[in-house]
Every structure is written in C-alpha cells, then in structure tokens.
C-alpha positions as CSV (number, residue, x, y, z in Angstrom):
1,X,95.1,93.3,99.2
2,X,97.7,96.0,99.0
3,X,99.8,93.9,96.7
4,X,96.8,93.1,94.6
5,X,96.1,96.8,94.3
6,X,99.7,97.6,93.4
7,X,99.5,95.0,90.7
8,X,96.3,96.5,89.4
9,X,97.9,99.9,89.5
10,X,94.8,101.6,91.0
11,X,95.8,104.7,92.9
12,X,92.3,105.3,94.4
13,X,92.0,101.7,95.5
14,X,95.5,102.0,97.1
15,X,94.3,104.9,99.2
16,X,91.2,103.0,100.3
17,X,93.3,100.0,101.3
18,X,95.6,102.3,103.2
19,X,92.8,103.9,105.1
20,X,91.4,100.4,105.9
21,X,94.8,99.4,107.3
22,X,95.0,102.6,109.4
23,X,91.5,101.9,110.7
C-alpha cells in the first residue's frame, strides 16, 4: 500500500498508511 501511495504522490494518504502500520 505504501508503494501505491508513493506512486500516487498523496501526502495525506501516506500519513494514514504510516499510522496504520504503526498500529
């Protein structure tokens, strides 16, 4: 997912994914 987000270039989504991983 993180890779997909990076490809999309969505900063807000990246943060969301990061939080999910931390969880």
